DSSP file (Angstrom, degrees, kcal/mol; ACC not computed):
  #  RESIDUE AA STRUCTURE BP1 BP2  ACC     N-H-->O    O-->H-N    N-H-->O    O-->H-N    TCO  KAPPA ALPHA  PHI   PSI    X-CA   Y-CA   Z-CA
    1    1 A M              0   0    0      0, 0.0     2,-0.4     0, 0.0    34,-0.1   0.000 360.0 360.0 360.0 123.4   -8.3   66.8   44.1
    2    2 A A        -     0   0    0     33,-0.0     2,-0.5     0, 0.0    26,-0.0  -0.840 360.0-147.1-103.7 137.5   -5.5   65.7   46.5
    3    3 A V        -     0   0    0     -2,-0.4    29,-0.2    25,-0.3     2,-0.2  -0.889  17.4-166.0-102.9 127.7   -2.5   67.9   47.0
    4    4 A D     >  -     0   0    0     -2,-0.5     4,-2.0     1,-0.0     3,-0.2  -0.492  38.3 -93.7-105.5 179.7    0.8   66.0   47.7
    5    5 A E  H  > S+     0   0    0      1,-0.2     4,-2.6     2,-0.2     5,-0.2   0.852 123.0  56.1 -63.7 -35.5    4.2   67.3   49.0
    6    6 A N  H  > S+     0   0    0      2,-0.2     4,-2.2     1,-0.2    -1,-0.2   0.892 107.6  48.9 -64.4 -38.4    5.5   67.8   45.5
    7    7 A T  H  > S+     0   0    0     -3,-0.2     4,-2.7     2,-0.2     5,-0.2   0.912 111.7  48.9 -66.2 -42.4    2.6   70.1   44.7
    8    8 A V  H  X S+     0   0    0     -4,-2.0     4,-2.6     1,-0.2     5,-0.2   0.917 111.1  50.7 -62.6 -42.9    3.1   72.1   47.9
    9    9 A R  H  X S+     0   0    0     -4,-2.6     4,-2.0     2,-0.2    -2,-0.2   0.914 112.3  47.0 -60.7 -43.3    6.9   72.4   47.1
   10   10 A R  H  X S+     0   0    0     -4,-2.2     4,-2.6     2,-0.2    -2,-0.2   0.918 113.1  47.3 -66.9 -44.3    6.1   73.7   43.6
   11   11 A V  H  X S+     0   0    0     -4,-2.7     4,-2.3     1,-0.2    -2,-0.2   0.908 111.6  51.3 -64.6 -40.8    3.5   76.2   44.8
   12   12 A A  H  <>S+     0   0    0     -4,-2.6     5,-3.1    -5,-0.2     4,-0.3   0.900 111.1  48.8 -62.5 -39.7    5.8   77.4   47.6
   13   13 A H  H ><5S+     0   0    0     -4,-2.0     3,-1.2    -5,-0.2    -2,-0.2   0.937 111.7  48.1 -64.5 -46.2    8.6   77.9   45.0
   14   14 A L  H 3<5S+     0   0    0     -4,-2.6    -2,-0.2     1,-0.3    -1,-0.2   0.851 114.0  47.1 -62.5 -34.5    6.2   79.8   42.6
   15   15 A A  T 3<5S-     0   0    0     -4,-2.3    -1,-0.3    -5,-0.2    -2,-0.2   0.447 111.8-122.9 -85.9  -0.3    5.1   82.0   45.5
   16   16 A R  T < 5 +     0   0    0     -3,-1.2     2,-0.5    -4,-0.3    -3,-0.2   0.898  60.3 149.8  58.0  42.9    8.7   82.5   46.6
   17   17 A I      < -     0   0    0     -5,-3.1     2,-0.8    -6,-0.1    -1,-0.2  -0.927  47.7-133.3-108.5 126.2    7.9   81.1   50.1
   18   18 A A        +     0   0    0     -2,-0.5    -5,-0.0    -3,-0.1    -6,-0.0  -0.699  31.8 177.4 -79.0 112.6   10.7   79.4   52.0
   19   19 A L        -     0   0    0     -2,-0.8     5,-0.1   -10,-0.1    -2,-0.0  -0.960  24.7-131.6-122.4 113.3    9.0   76.2   53.3
   20   20 A P    >   -     0   0    0      0, 0.0     3,-1.9     0, 0.0     4,-0.4  -0.248  23.3-114.9 -62.2 152.0   11.2   73.7   55.2
   21   21 A E  G >> S+     0   0    0      1,-0.3     3,-1.2     2,-0.2     4,-0.5   0.832 114.6  59.8 -56.9 -35.6   11.0   70.0   54.2
   22   22 A D  G 34 S+     0   0    0      1,-0.2    -1,-0.3     2,-0.1    -3,-0.0   0.612 103.0  53.2 -72.9  -9.4    9.5   69.1   57.5
   23   23 A R  G <> S+     0   0    0     -3,-1.9     4,-2.0     2,-0.1    -1,-0.2   0.488  86.7  83.7 -99.1  -5.5    6.5   71.4   56.9
   24   24 A L  H <> S+     0   0    0     -3,-1.2     4,-2.5    -4,-0.4     5,-0.2   0.939  90.9  45.9 -64.9 -47.8    5.6   70.0   53.5
   25   25 A A  H  X S+     0   0    0     -4,-0.5     4,-2.3     2,-0.2     5,-0.2   0.938 115.0  45.8 -64.1 -48.1    3.5   67.1   54.8
   26   26 A P  H  > S+     0   0    0      0, 0.0     4,-2.2     0, 0.0    -1,-0.2   0.888 113.9  50.3 -62.1 -35.5    1.5   69.2   57.4
   27   27 A M  H  X S+     0   0    0     -4,-2.0     4,-2.6     2,-0.2    -2,-0.2   0.901 109.2  50.7 -68.8 -39.6    0.9   71.9   54.8
   28   28 A A  H  X S+     0   0    0     -4,-2.5     4,-2.4     2,-0.2   -25,-0.3   0.909 111.1  49.2 -62.3 -41.4   -0.3   69.4   52.2
   29   29 A A  H  X S+     0   0    0     -4,-2.3     4,-1.9     2,-0.2    -2,-0.2   0.902 111.5  49.1 -64.0 -40.9   -2.7   68.0   54.9
   30   30 A E  H  X S+     0   0    0     -4,-2.2     4,-2.0     2,-0.2    -2,-0.2   0.922 112.0  47.4 -65.7 -44.0   -4.0   71.5   55.7
   31   31 A I  H  X S+     0   0    0     -4,-2.6     4,-2.6     1,-0.2    -2,-0.2   0.905 110.7  52.3 -64.6 -40.8   -4.5   72.4   52.0
   32   32 A N  H  X S+     0   0    0     -4,-2.4     4,-2.1     1,-0.2    -1,-0.2   0.872 108.0  52.3 -62.9 -35.8   -6.4   69.1   51.5
   33   33 A G  H  X S+     0   0    0     -4,-1.9     4,-1.9     2,-0.2    -1,-0.2   0.904 109.9  48.2 -63.9 -41.7   -8.6   69.9   54.5
   34   34 A I  H  X S+     0   0    0     -4,-2.0     4,-2.1     1,-0.2    -2,-0.2   0.916 111.7  49.3 -64.4 -43.9   -9.4   73.3   52.9
   35   35 A L  H  X S+     0   0    0     -4,-2.6     4,-2.1     1,-0.2    -1,-0.2   0.859 108.9  53.1 -65.7 -34.7  -10.2   71.7   49.6
   36   36 A A  H  X S+     0   0    0     -4,-2.1     4,-1.5     2,-0.2    -1,-0.2   0.898 108.6  50.0 -65.2 -39.9  -12.4   69.2   51.2
   37   37 A W  H  X S+     0   0    0     -4,-1.9     4,-1.2     1,-0.2    -2,-0.2   0.898 109.4  51.1 -64.6 -40.1  -14.4   72.0   52.9
   38   38 A I  H  X S+     0   0    0     -4,-2.1     4,-1.0     1,-0.2     3,-0.3   0.888 105.5  56.4 -64.5 -38.3  -14.7   73.7   49.6
   39   39 A D  H  < S+     0   0    0     -4,-2.1     4,-0.5     1,-0.2     3,-0.4   0.858 101.8  57.1 -60.7 -34.4  -16.1   70.5   48.1
   40   40 A Q  H >< S+     0   0    0     -4,-1.5     3,-1.3     1,-0.2     4,-0.3   0.862 100.1  58.2 -63.6 -34.7  -18.8   70.5   50.8
   41   41 A L  H >< S+     0   0    0     -4,-1.2     3,-1.3    -3,-0.3    -1,-0.2   0.818  95.1  64.5 -65.1 -29.4  -19.8   73.9   49.5
   42   42 A N  T 3< S+     0   0    0     -4,-1.0    -1,-0.3    -3,-0.4    -2,-0.2   0.713  93.6  62.7 -66.0 -18.7  -20.5   72.4   46.1
   43   43 A E  T <  S+     0   0    0     -3,-1.3     2,-0.3    -4,-0.5    -1,-0.3   0.628  79.5 103.8 -80.6 -13.9  -23.2   70.3   47.6
   44   44 A V  S <  S-     0   0    0     -3,-1.3     2,-0.8    -4,-0.3    -3,-0.0  -0.520  74.0-129.2 -74.1 131.8  -25.3   73.3   48.6
   45   45 A D        +     0   0    0     -2,-0.3    -1,-0.1     1,-0.1    -2,-0.1  -0.730  35.5 166.0 -83.1 112.6  -28.3   74.0   46.4
   46   46 A V    >   +     0   0    0     -2,-0.8     3,-2.1     3,-0.0     2,-0.2   0.137  20.9 143.0-113.1  17.8  -28.2   77.6   45.4
   47   47 A E  T 3  S+     0   0    0      1,-0.3     3,-0.1     3,-0.0    -2,-0.0  -0.405  75.9  10.7 -61.5 127.7  -30.7   77.4   42.6
   48   48 A G  T 3  S+     0   0    0      1,-0.3     2,-0.6    -2,-0.2    -1,-0.3   0.457  93.7 128.9  83.3   1.2  -32.8   80.6   42.5
   49   49 A V    <   -     0   0    0     -3,-2.1    -1,-0.3     1,-0.0    -3,-0.0  -0.804  56.6-132.9 -92.2 122.8  -30.5   82.5   45.0
   50   50 A A        -     0   0    0     -2,-0.6     2,-0.0    -3,-0.1    -3,-0.0  -0.505  24.1-110.1 -74.6 139.3  -29.5   85.9   43.6
   51   51 A P        -     0   0    0      0, 0.0     2,-0.3     0, 0.0    -1,-0.1  -0.359  40.3-171.5 -65.0 149.2  -25.8   86.8   43.9
   52   52 A M        -     0   0    0      1,-0.1     3,-0.1    -2,-0.0     5,-0.0  -0.977  30.6-153.4-142.6 155.9  -25.0   89.5   46.4
   53   53 A T  S    S+     0   0    0     -2,-0.3     2,-0.3     1,-0.2    -1,-0.1   0.569  84.5  13.7-102.4 -13.4  -22.0   91.5   47.4
   54   54 A S        -     0   0    0      1,-0.0    -1,-0.2     4,-0.0     4,-0.0  -0.978  68.9-120.2-155.8 160.2  -23.1   92.2   51.0
   55   55 A V  S    S+     0   0    0     -2,-0.3     2,-0.4    -3,-0.1    -1,-0.0   0.630 101.5  53.7 -81.2 -12.9  -25.6   90.9   53.5
   56   56 A V  S    S-     0   0    0      2,-0.0     2,-0.6    -3,-0.0    -3,-0.1  -0.959  89.6-118.8-121.4 141.6  -27.1   94.4   53.8
   57   57 A A        +     0   0    0     -2,-0.4     2,-0.3    -5,-0.0    -2,-0.0  -0.670  50.7 154.5 -77.4 119.8  -28.4   96.5   50.9
   58   58 A A        -     0   0    0     -2,-0.6     2,-0.4    -4,-0.0    -2,-0.0  -0.997  36.0-139.9-147.3 147.3  -26.3   99.7   50.9
   59   59 A K        -     0   0    0     -2,-0.3    -2,-0.0     3,-0.0     3,-0.0  -0.890  25.0-123.2-106.9 140.0  -25.2  102.3   48.4
   60   60 A L        -     0   0    0     -2,-0.4     2,-0.3     1,-0.1    -2,-0.0  -0.598  29.9-111.3 -78.3 139.4  -21.7  103.7   48.3
   61   61 A P        -     0   0    0      0, 0.0     2,-0.4     0, 0.0    -1,-0.1  -0.539  33.5-144.8 -69.8 134.9  -21.5  107.4   48.6
   62   62 A L        -     0   0    0     -2,-0.3     2,-0.2    -3,-0.0     3,-0.1  -0.799   5.7-137.1-102.5 143.6  -20.2  108.9   45.4
   63   63 A R        -     0   0    0     -2,-0.4     2,-0.1     1,-0.1    -1,-0.0  -0.551  35.3 -85.7 -92.4 162.3  -17.9  112.0   45.2
   64   64 A E        -     0   0    0     -2,-0.2     2,-1.3     1,-0.1    -1,-0.1  -0.421  37.7-124.9 -63.1 139.1  -18.3  114.8   42.8
   65   65 A D        +     0   0    0     -2,-0.1     2,-0.4    -3,-0.1    -1,-0.1  -0.731  46.5 167.5 -89.1  92.0  -16.6  114.1   39.5
   66   66 A V        -     0   0    0     -2,-1.3     2,-0.4     0, 0.0    -3,-0.0  -0.907  35.1-128.0-114.4 133.0  -14.4  117.2   39.4
   67   67 A V        +     0   0    0     -2,-0.4     2,-0.2     2,-0.0    -2,-0.0  -0.636  34.3 179.0 -77.5 130.1  -11.5  117.7   37.0
   68   68 A T        -     0   0    0     -2,-0.4    -1,-0.0     1,-0.0     0, 0.0  -0.744  43.5-107.4-123.6 174.6   -8.3  118.7   38.7
   69   69 A D        -     0   0    0     -2,-0.2    -2,-0.0     1,-0.0    -1,-0.0   0.474  56.8-112.4 -82.3  -1.0   -4.8  119.4   37.6
   70   70 A G        -     0   0    0      2,-0.1     2,-0.0     3,-0.0    -1,-0.0   0.496  57.6 -82.1  87.0   2.6   -3.6  116.1   39.0
   71   71 A G        -     0   0    0      4,-0.0     2,-0.7     1,-0.0     3,-0.1  -0.177  62.4 -55.1  90.8 172.0   -1.5  117.5   41.8
   72   72 A D     >  -     0   0    0      1,-0.2     4,-2.0    -2,-0.0     3,-0.5  -0.816  40.5-155.2 -93.9 113.3    2.0  118.9   41.8
   73   73 A A  H  > S+     0   0    0     -2,-0.7     4,-2.9     1,-0.2     5,-0.2   0.851  93.4  57.7 -58.6 -36.6    4.5  116.3   40.4
   74   74 A R  H  > S+     0   0    0      1,-0.2     4,-1.1     2,-0.2    -1,-0.2   0.904 107.9  46.8 -61.8 -40.4    7.4  117.8   42.4
   75   75 A K  H  4 S+     0   0    0     -3,-0.5     4,-0.5     2,-0.2    -1,-0.2   0.893 113.6  48.1 -68.2 -39.3    5.5  117.3   45.6
   76   76 A V  H >< S+     0   0    0     -4,-2.0     3,-1.4     1,-0.2     4,-0.3   0.937 112.3  48.0 -66.1 -46.3    4.6  113.7   44.7
   77   77 A L  H >< S+     0   0    0     -4,-2.9     3,-1.2     1,-0.3    -1,-0.2   0.704  96.3  73.4 -69.6 -19.0    8.2  112.9   43.7
   78   78 A A  T 3< S+     0   0    0     -4,-1.1    -1,-0.3     1,-0.2    -2,-0.2   0.755  92.8  56.7 -65.3 -22.2    9.5  114.4   46.9
   79   79 A N  T <  S+     0   0    0     -3,-1.4    -1,-0.2    -4,-0.5    -2,-0.2   0.626  87.8  97.5 -81.8 -14.0    8.1  111.3   48.7
   80   80 A A  S <  S-     0   0    0     -3,-1.2     3,-0.1    -4,-0.3    -3,-0.0  -0.519  70.6-141.5 -80.0 141.1   10.1  108.9   46.5
   81   81 A P  S    S+     0   0    0      0, 0.0     2,-0.3     0, 0.0    -1,-0.1   0.820  90.6  14.5 -67.9 -28.8   13.4  107.5   47.8
   82   82 A K        +     0   0    0      7,-0.2     7,-2.3     2,-0.0     2,-0.3  -0.982  69.4 175.6-149.2 134.5   14.8  107.7   44.2
   83   83 A T  E     -A   88   0A   0     -2,-0.3     2,-0.3     5,-0.2     5,-0.2  -0.914   8.1-169.4-133.3 161.5   13.7  109.6   41.1
   84   84 A E  E >  S-A   87   0A   0      3,-2.3     3,-1.2    -2,-0.3    -2,-0.0  -0.904  72.1 -14.2-154.1 124.8   15.0  110.1   37.6
   85   85 A D  T 3  S-     0   0    0     -2,-0.3     3,-0.1     1,-0.3     0, 0.0   0.830 129.6 -48.9  53.4  38.1   13.8  112.5   34.9
   86   86 A G  T 3  S+     0   0    0      1,-0.3     2,-0.3    -9,-0.0    -1,-0.3   0.648 118.6 104.2  81.2  15.7   10.5  113.1   36.7
   87   87 A F  E <  S-A   84   0A   0     -3,-1.2    -3,-2.3   -10,-0.0    -1,-0.3  -0.899  75.6-104.2-126.6 156.1    9.8  109.3   37.3
   88   88 A F  E     -A   83   0A   0     -2,-0.3     2,-0.6    -5,-0.2    -5,-0.2  -0.548  31.2-142.1 -70.4 141.8   10.0  107.0   40.3
   89   89 A V        +     0   0    0     -7,-2.3    -7,-0.2    -2,-0.2    -1,-0.0  -0.955  27.4 173.5-108.7 122.0   12.9  104.6   40.2
   90   90 A V        -     0   0    0     -2,-0.6     3,-0.1     1,-0.0     2,-0.1  -0.893  35.5 -97.0-126.4 155.1   12.1  101.1   41.4
   91   91 A P        -     0   0    0      0, 0.0     2,-0.2     0, 0.0    -1,-0.0  -0.377  46.6 -98.7 -70.0 151.4   14.1   97.9   41.5
   92   92 A K        +     0   0    0      1,-0.1     3,-0.0    -2,-0.1     0, 0.0  -0.519  41.8 175.4 -68.7 130.6   13.5   95.4   38.7
   93   93 A V        +     0   0    0     -2,-0.2     2,-0.5    -3,-0.1    -1,-0.1   0.501  55.5  75.0-116.8  -8.2   11.2   92.6   39.9
   94   94 A V              0   0    0      1,-0.1    -1,-0.1     0, 0.0    -2,-0.0  -0.913 360.0 360.0-109.8 130.8   10.7   90.6   36.8
   95   95 A E              0   0    0     -2,-0.5    -1,-0.1    -3,-0.0    -3,-0.0   0.478 360.0 360.0 -82.7 360.0   13.4   88.3   35.6
């Protein structure tokens, strides 16, 4: 799969990244290099290899499952720059 400048421009727009026109060609080349490297990984025979999450076998320490009152809402809301009716007020991010 080859990525061209139009694809880079579209992805940059979707990601809300300002990418100057003179950086489109180098970015397309860099992405194509990454995709070529990923294609090389597809050539590796992994038949019979068990999936793993880490190179060392380790168990995570678990905490006691204790019911709490959830904290004091007034103290939590005191950290917010703006609140209303006991809720955080945040700017709208979806158009």
